TIFIFI-324532 format. One record per residue: residue number from 1; residue in three letters; x, y, z of N, C-alpha, C in turn. Coordinates in pm, 1 decimal, m for minus. Layout:
<sites>
NUM:ALA:X:Y:Z:X:Y:Z:X:Y:Z
...
</sites>
This chain:
<sites>
1:MET:m19751.0:m8087.5:9727.4:m19822.9:m8110.7:9604.2:m19821.6:m7985.5:9516.1
2:LYS:m19839.4:m7868.7:9577.9:m19838.6:m7744.0:9502.2:m19702.2:m7719.7:9438.6
3:LYS:m19596.3:m7751.4:9511.8:m19461.3:m7732.0:9458.5:m19435.8:m7822.6:9338.6
4:LEU:m19483.5:m7946.0:9346.4:m19468.4:m8040.3:9236.0:m19543.8:m7991.0:9112.8
5:PHE:m19665.1:m7942.5:9133.4:m19745.1:m7889.6:9023.3:m19676.3:m7769.9:8958.8
6:LEU:m19624.7:m7677.7:9039.6:m19555.6:m7560.5:8986.3:m19427.9:m7598.9:8912.0
7:ALA:m19356.6:m7698.0:8962.5:m19235.3:m7744.1:8894.8:m19268.6:m7806.2:8759.3
8:CYS:m19374.6:m7886.2:8753.6:m19417.5:m7946.2:8626.7:m19463.5:m7839.0:8528.4
9:LEU:m19535.5:m7741.0:8577.8:m19583.0:m7631.8:8493.4:m19466.3:m7552.5:8436.4
10:LEU:m19365.2:m7527.8:8516.1:m19247.2:m7456.2:8469.5:m19172.7:m7534.5:8362.2
11:CYS:m19159.9:m7664.5:8380.5:m19091.5:m7748.5:8281.1:m19166.8:m7750.0:8148.8
12:VAL:m19295.9:m7763.2:8153.9:m19376.5:m7767.2:8032.3:m19371.4:m7634.0:7959.3
13:SER:m19374.0:m7523.8:8032.0:m19376.1:m7392.7:7967.6:m19242.8:m7357.7:7902.3
14:THR:m19132.8:m7419.5:7944.2:m19003.4:m7388.2:7885.2:m18965.5:m7481.6:7771.2
15:LEU:m19041.8:m7587.9:7748.6:m19006.0:m7682.2:7643.4:m19024.3:m7623.6:7503.8
16:ALA:m19134.0:m7562.0:7477.7:m19162.4:m7509.2:7344.6:m19206.4:m7364.2:7357.7
17:THR:m19111.6:m7275.7:7340.3:m19144.7:m7134.7:7349.9:m19114.1:m7065.9:7218.6
18:ALA:m19188.9:m6962.8:7191.2:m19166.7:m6883.3:7071.5:m19154.6:m6737.8:7113.1
19:THR:m19064.5:m6668.7:7048.6:m19041.8:m6528.1:7075.8:m19073.4:m6449.4:6950.7
20:GLU:m19154.6:m6346.8:6964.5:m19187.9:m6263.0:6849.5:m19068.9:m6172.1:6818.6
21:VAL:m19029.2:m6169.3:6691.8:m18917.2:m6086.4:6647.7:m18964.2:m5994.4:6535.5
22:ARG:m18884.8:m5893.7:6503.2:m18922.2:m5795.5:6401.8:m18868.9:m5831.6:6262.8
23:SER:m18763.7:m5915.6:6256.2:m18705.9:m5948.0:6125.6:m18627.0:m6078.1:6133.0
24:ILE:m18596.5:m6130.5:6014.4:m18509.7:m6247.5:5999.8:m18395.9:m6206.0:5908.0
25:ARG:m18273.7:m6232.8:5948.7:m18158.6:m6202.2:5864.3:m18130.7:m6321.9:5774.3
26:THR:m18126.5:m6297.2:5643.5:m18086.0:m6400.6:5548.8:m17938.3:m6378.6:5518.7
27:SER:m17882.9:m6452.9:5425.2:m17740.5:m6439.2:5394.9:m17704.6:m6300.8:5341.8
28:ASN:m17799.3:m6235.0:5272.5:m17766.2:m6103.7:5216.6:m17880.2:m6002.6:5227.3
29:ASP:m17983.9:m6030.3:5306.3:m18098.3:m5940.8:5313.9:m18176.1:m5966.4:5442.4
30:PHE:m18285.2:m5893.0:5461.3:m18372.8:m5909.2:5576.8:m18514.8:m5935.6:5530.6
31:VAL:m18586.9:m6015.9:5608.2:m18731.3:m6031.4:5593.5:m18790.3:m5960.3:5713.6
32:GLU:m18879.0:m5862.8:5688.4:m18932.2:m5780.8:5795.6:m19084.1:m5782.0:5794.1
33:ILE:m19143.1:m5740.1:5905.8:m19287.4:m5724.8:5912.7:m19328.3:m5620.8:5809.3
34:GLY:m19430.6:m5653.5:5732.7:m19477.3:m5564.6:5626.9:m19434.0:m5606.6:5488.1
35:ASN:m19331.1:m5694.0:5476.9:m19290.0:m5746.1:5346.3:m19402.9:m5828.2:5286.1
36:SER:m19408.0:m5834.4:5154.5:m19510.0:m5915.9:5088.1:m19470.7:m6063.1:5094.2
37:GLN:m19567.5:m6149.6:5070.4:m19539.8:m6293.4:5069.4:m19442.4:m6327.3:4957.6
38:ALA:m19452.9:m6259.4:4844.4:m19360.0:m6283.6:4733.8:m19217.7:m6246.4:4773.5
39:GLN:m19199.2:m6136.7:4847.3:m19065.6:m6098.7:4893.1:m19009.2:m6202.7:4989.1
40:VAL:m19093.6:m6252.8:5078.3:m19048.6:m6354.8:5174.1:m19001.1:m6478.4:5099.9
41:GLN:m19080.6:m6525.1:5004.2:m19043.5:m6647.0:4933.2:m18924.4:m6625.5:4840.9
42:SER:m18904.6:m6505.1:4789.5:m18786.3:m6481.2:4706.4:m18659.4:m6476.9:4791.7
43:LYS:m18671.1:m6432.0:4916.8:m18554.3:m6423.4:5005.2:m18526.4:m6553.1:5079.6
44:LEU:m18632.5:m6626.8:5117.7:m18615.3:m6747.3:5198.4:m18643.4:m6877.1:5123.5
45:GLY:m18701.0:m6867.9:5004.8:m18733.0:m6988.9:4929.2:m18866.5:m7046.7:4972.2
46:HIS:m18886.5:m7172.1:4938.4:m19011.5:m7239.9:4972.5:m19009.9:m7280.3:5119.8
47:PRO:m19121.5:m7262.9:5189.7:m19125.9:m7300.1:5332.0:m19126.1:m7451.3:5350.3
48:SER:m19081.2:m7494.6:5467.3:m19081.6:m7638.1:5497.8:m19222.1:m7686.6:5534.6
49:ASN:m19308.0:m7594.2:5580.4:m19443.6:m7629.8:5617.8:m19533.5:m7507.6:5598.6
50:VAL:m19659.0:m7531.8:5557.6:m19757.3:m7424.5:5538.6:m19884.4:m7462.4:5613.3
51:HIS:m19938.7:m7366.4:5689.3:m20060.6:m7390.8:5766.9:m20156.1:m7274.4:5744.4
52:HIS:m20277.6:m7303.0:5693.6:m20380.5:m7202.1:5669.7:m20484.2:m7207.9:5781.9
53:TYR:m20527.8:m7091.4:5829.0:m20628.0:m7086.0:5935.5:m20692.4:m6948.0:5938.9
54:VAL:m20786.9:m6928.9:6028.7:m20854.1:m6799.8:6046.3:m20801.1:m6736.2:6174.5
55:LEU:m20758.5:m6612.6:6163.3:m20704.3:m6536.2:6274.7:m20800.9:m6422.6:6306.4
56:ARG:m20826.8:m6398.4:6431.7:m20912.9:m6286.3:6470.9:m20824.1:m6168.8:6509.7
57:ASP:m20851.3:m6052.1:6450.6:m20771.3:m5934.4:6482.2:m20820.9:m5868.6:6611.0
58:ARG:m20765.4:m5752.5:6643.9:m20798.5:m5686.8:6770.8:m20944.1:m5642.3:6777.9
59:GLN:m21007.3:m5619.6:6662.8:m21149.0:m5584.2:6660.1:m21237.3:m5708.3:6648.5
60:ASP:m21178.8:m5827.1:6665.9:m21247.3:m5955.3:6660.5:m21303.6:m5987.6:6522.1
61:ARG:m21243.2:m5931.7:6418.8:m21282.6:m5963.9:6281.7:m21199.1:m6081.1:6232.1
62:PRO:m21260.7:m6176.7:6162.2:m21184.6:m6290.8:6110.4:m21098.3:m6249.9:5991.0
63:ARG:m20976.6:m6300.3:5988.9:m20881.7:m6276.6:5879.3:m20821.2:m6409.5:5837.1
64:ALA:m20808.4:m6429.5:5707.6:m20739.3:m6548.4:5657.2:m20590.8:m6531.3:5683.3
65:ALA:m20530.5:m6631.1:5744.0:m20388.1:m6625.1:5777.9:m20318.4:m6751.1:5729.0
66:THR:m20190.1:m6736.7:5702.2:m20106.9:m6848.5:5659.8:m19976.4:m6843.2:5737.2
67:ASP:m19940.4:m6954.0:5800.7:m19810.6:m6965.9:5867.7:m19714.2:m7037.8:5775.2
68:LEU:m19599.0:m6976.6:5752.3:m19493.1:m7035.7:5671.5:m19377.3:m7068.4:5765.0
69:SER:m19335.4:m7194.5:5768.0:m19226.1:m7236.6:5855.6:m19096.3:m7241.9:5777.1
70:TYR:m18991.4:m7182.3:5834.7:m18859.7:m7179.8:5771.8:m18752.6:m7217.6:5872.2
71:LYS:m18644.5:m7273.7:5821.3:m18525.5:m7299.5:5901.4:m18413.4:m7215.9:5839.8
72:VAL:m18365.2:m7118.0:5914.8:m18260.7:m7027.3:5867.3:m18143.1:m7038.2:5963.5
73:ASP:m18029.0:m7082.6:5913.7:m17908.7:m7100.0:5996.0:m17937.5:m7181.4:6122.4
74:ASN:m18004.8:m7293.7:6105.5:m18041.1:m7385.4:6214.0:m18133.3:m7323.0:6319.1
75:GLU:m18199.0:m7215.7:6285.6:m18299.2:m7153.4:6371.0:m18435.2:m7167.3:6302.9
76:ASN:m18539.1:m7199.5:6379.7:m18673.4:m7217.3:6324.8:m18754.2:m7088.9:6340.0
77:TYR:m18820.4:m7050.6:6231.4:m18903.3:m6930.5:6229.6:m19039.8:m6964.3:6171.0
78:ILE:m19142.1:m6897.1:6221.7:m19276.3:m6905.6:6164.4:m19314.9:m6764.3:6122.9
79:VAL:m19339.8:m6748.0:5993.0:m19379.1:m6619.0:5937.2:m19529.3:m6625.2:5911.7
80:THR:m19605.5:m6536.8:5974.9:m19750.8:m6532.4:5958.0:m19784.6:m6427.3:5853.7
81:ILE:m19857.5:m6471.0:5750.8:m19899.7:m6384.1:5641.0:m20049.2:m6355.4:5655.9
82:VAL:m20087.2:m6227.4:5656.7:m20227.2:m6185.1:5659.4:m20243.0:m6077.7:5552.0
83:ASN:m20343.2:m6093.7:5467.9:m20368.9:m5999.4:5357.6:m20248.2:m5981.4:5266.6
84:GLY:m20171.5:m6087.4:5244.9:m20060.9:m6084.4:5150.2:m19930.9:m6026.5:5201.6
85:SER:m19925.5:m5986.0:5330.6:m19800.3:m5932.9:5383.5:m19770.1:m5993.2:5520.7
86:VAL:m19645.3:m5976.7:5563.7:m19600.7:m6034.6:5690.4:m19668.3:m5961.7:5806.0
87:TYR:m19739.2:m6038.3:5885.7:m19811.8:m5986.0:6001.6:m19731.0:m6006.3:6129.6
88:LYS:m19662.7:m6121.2:6137.7:m19588.8:m6156.4:6258.3:m19477.5:m6253.3:6222.8
89:ILE:m19365.8:m6245.1:6295.4:m19254.6:m6339.2:6280.9:m19223.2:m6394.2:6418.9
90:GLU:m19219.6:m6527.1:6429.9:m19187.7:m6590.7:6555.9:m19061.6:m6675.5:6542.0
91:TRP:m18971.9:m6662.6:6637.6:m18852.7:m6745.4:6648.1:m18887.1:m6857.0:6744.6
92:VAL:m18885.7:m6980.3:6696.9:m18924.6:m7096.2:6778.1:m18798.9:m7162.7:6831.6
93:ARG:m18791.0:m7172.7:6964.0:m18673.8:m7234.2:7026.1:m18698.1:m7379.2:7053.1
</sites>
């Protein structure tokens, strides 16, 4: 029973994984952590999906955050914007 549970857990954990990356390469430029939201949208265009929520930082303070979803060269990325600049970039497999 334990082996079956561990096998199911392993399958579920590998289905939807995201890897944090430092930048996204566009056709002629890079989107990096620290870029402004305007720079991201000028380089990548309009996102396919936008999600607004509250993010707690390391000091447990609430911050308004926005996730912008993009598809670049058939790869899915989520760019998290906090205080008007790129806070995190995730490559979704």
